[in-house]
N, C-alpha and C positions, 0 to 999 in steps of 0.2 A: 418393749413396753414404754409407753410415754409416762414420765413421772408428772404428778399433779402440781401445778403452780397455782398459787392464789390468783383468782380472776381479778385483774386490776383495770381500772379505767385508764385509758391512754390519751395523751395529749394528742391534739389534731395534727401537731408537727412531729410526732414520733413516727419515724419511718420504718421501724424494725419490730419483729416479733421474736421473742426468745423461746427456744424450745429445748428440752432436755429429752433425749431418746436413748435408751439402752446404755445410760451412764455417760454418753457423749453430749456435748453442748453445742447447740447450733443457734445461729442468728439469721432470720429470713427477713429479706427486704425486697423492694422492687427497684429494679435499675432504671436507667434513663429511658429505656424502650418499654418500660412498664411491664417488664418480665419478672417474674417471682425468682429470686436467687436465694439459695440456702447455703451458708458457709459454716463449716465446722470451726469452732473457736476453742481456746483453752479455758480451763475453769477460771483462771484469773481475769481474762477478758470478759467471760460470762458474768463474773461478779461485778465488773465495772458497768457493764450494760445494766445490770440489776439495780446498782446504785443510782444510775442516771434516771432510771424508770421511777425509782422510789422519790428521788428529788422532784421530778416533774409532777408526781402525784401529790407530794407536800405542797408545792406551789399552787396546784389547782385547787386543793382543798383550802389553803389560805384565802385565795381569791374568792371561793365560793361563800366563805364565812364572813370575809370582812369587806367586800367590795360591793357596790350596788350595781345591779344589773338593768336597772330601768333607766329609761330616757327621763331626764329632769326637765320640766318645763320652765319657762322664764320666770313664773311667779315663784317657784320653789328655789330657784337659783338666786333671785333677788332676795328672798327671804333669808336664806343662808348666808348671803354675803352682807346682809344689814346694810344695803345701799339706800342712802337717802336720795329719793327721787325728787328732782327739782324741775319744775314745769317751766316753759318758756316765759309764762306770765310772771313767775317769781323772779326769774333772771332780769327782765325788763324792768320790773318795779324796783328791784334792788339797784339797777344801773341809774334809773331816774333819781331815786333817793340819794345816791352818791353824788350825782351831778348837782343836785339841788344843794347838798351840804357843802360843796366846793365853790359855788358861786354866791 
């Protein structure tokens, strides 16, 4: 009988699935030939895989809560950076004023 595990979101880079069946612990993954392989592991190794999966989940949740997922346009980036835009006309006028002051 399969024991119930909580259904968790998996990271796209997570290549394995954890299974508990009849008190035995298994890790299932796909090998280089894209064949499904199931390996029996000890409880300590299973616990490590569980820890890795929980850490991945915590990172995904943090990313979802605190990171922006939309593409920012040039106007929004400029507003956030508080960049002062100087036109070519302003640069030329400032250069002419400086030259006039020097002569």
